[in-house]
KOLKEMAR-644227 format. One line per field, with one value per residue: y, z, x of N, C-alpha, C in turn. Coordinates in steps of 0.1 Angstrom, whole numbers, plus 5000, padded with zeros to 4 digits. Last residue first. Layout:
% KOLKEMAR-644227
nY [Y	...]
nZ [Z	...]
nX [X	...]
caY [Y	...]
caZ [Z	...]
caX [X	...]
cY [Y	...]
cZ [Z	...]
cX [X	...]
***
This chain:
% KOLKEMAR-644227
nY [1691	1713	1712	1692	1703	1724	1709	1697	1720	1730	1708	1709	1733	1727	1692	1667	1653	1632	1626	1601	1584	1566	1578	1606	1608	1629	1644	1656	1654	1658	1670	1659	1674	1665	1679	1672	1659	1659	1637	1642	1663	1650	1631	1647	1658	1635	1629	1659	1682	1695	1714	1711	1731	1740	1736	1714	1725	1760	1785	1804	1812	1796	1770	1772	1778	1755	1737]
nZ [7057	7073	7092	7108	7118	7133	7152	7166	7178	7193	7211	7225	7238	7257	7265	7256	7233	7206	7180	7180	7210	7231	7254	7276	7309	7334	7355	7347	7311	7275	7251	7219	7193	7164	7136	7134	7133	7152	7167	7175	7193	7213	7221	7232	7254	7269	7277	7279	7269	7236	7208	7175	7147	7113	7087	7081	7081	7072	7085	7089	7114	7118	7118	7139	7160	7162	7172]
nX [7606	7609	7589	7599	7622	7610	7596	7617	7629	7607	7604	7629	7624	7605	7607	7603	7580	7572	7556	7541	7533	7534	7542	7544	7538	7525	7536	7558	7556	7558	7540	7535	7521	7502	7486	7451	7426	7407	7413	7439	7435	7421	7439	7459	7444	7440	7466	7486	7498	7503	7500	7492	7498	7490	7491	7476	7450	7450	7428	7408	7400	7378	7390	7408	7392	7377	7395]
caY [1678	1710	1723	1690	1691	1727	1718	1689	1712	1738	1712	1697	1733	1735	1706	1668	1663	1633	1637	1603	1595	1561	1567	1600	1606	1620	1637	1647	1662	1650	1675	1656	1673	1666	1673	1681	1657	1670	1638	1631	1665	1661	1626	1639	1667	1642	1620	1649	1674	1692	1710	1710	1721	1741	1748	1712	1717	1746	1779	1798	1818	1810	1774	1768	1788	1767	1735]
caZ [7050	7063	7082	7102	7110	7122	7143	7158	7169	7183	7202	7217	7228	7245	7268	7270	7236	7221	7184	7171	7202	7218	7249	7264	7300	7323	7357	7358	7323	7287	7260	7233	7200	7179	7141	7136	7122	7143	7162	7166	7181	7205	7215	7221	7243	7263	7267	7285	7280	7248	7218	7189	7156	7128	7092	7081	7092	7068	7085	7076	7108	7117	7108	7125	7156	7159	7158]
caX [7603	7619	7589	7586	7623	7619	7589	7608	7637	7613	7593	7625	7635	7601	7608	7605	7590	7573	7564	7552	7531	7529	7550	7539	7549	7522	7523	7559	7558	7559	7550	7532	7534	7503	7498	7461	7436	7407	7399	7436	7443	7415	7427	7462	7450	7429	7460	7477	7505	7495	7510	7486	7502	7487	7498	7490	7454	7450	7441	7410	7413	7376	7380	7413	7402	7370	7391]
cY [1681	1698	1720	1700	1689	1715	1721	1697	1703	1730	1720	1701	1721	1736	1714	1683	1664	1643	1639	1614	1598	1572	1563	1589	1599	1620	1627	1640	1652	1658	1667	1661	1671	1665	1676	1675	1667	1669	1649	1633	1654	1664	1638	1634	1659	1652	1627	1640	1663	1683	1707	1706	1722	1729	1749	1724	1715	1738	1765	1792	1813	1817	1789	1773	1785	1778	1748]
cZ [7039	7055	7070	7090	7102	7113	7131	7148	7160	7173	7190	7207	7219	7235	7256	7275	7251	7224	7199	7176	7193	7208	7235	7259	7287	7313	7346	7361	7335	7300	7273	7242	7214	7183	7156	7141	7123	7132	7151	7159	7170	7192	7207	7214	7230	7252	7261	7274	7286	7257	7231	7198	7169	7135	7107	7085	7093	7080	7079	7074	7094	7111	7106	7115	7142	7154	7153]
cX [7593	7617	7599	7585	7610	7621	7598	7600	7628	7621	7599	7614	7633	7612	7605	7606	7591	7584	7564	7562	7543	7526	7546	7548	7543	7534	7520	7547	7558	7561	7549	7543	7531	7517	7499	7474	7447	7417	7399	7423	7440	7422	7420	7449	7453	7433	7447	7471	7496	7503	7502	7497	7495	7493	7497	7498	7469	7455	7440	7424	7416	7389	7378	7403	7407	7380	7384]
***
């Protein structure tokens, strides 16, 4: 959140990519779009933007930018 404030970014211009429930909680608390990167330790099930690899993230970001 400090980076957003110091860089004067709008929350809609920022995404949080994480691989744990703690990452999701942090994104939710700050109101930032979250992209859950599933891995062998944790599989997201209740997140809007679930990704299995970085290509998935790119595809979902492009869809987000085109809406």
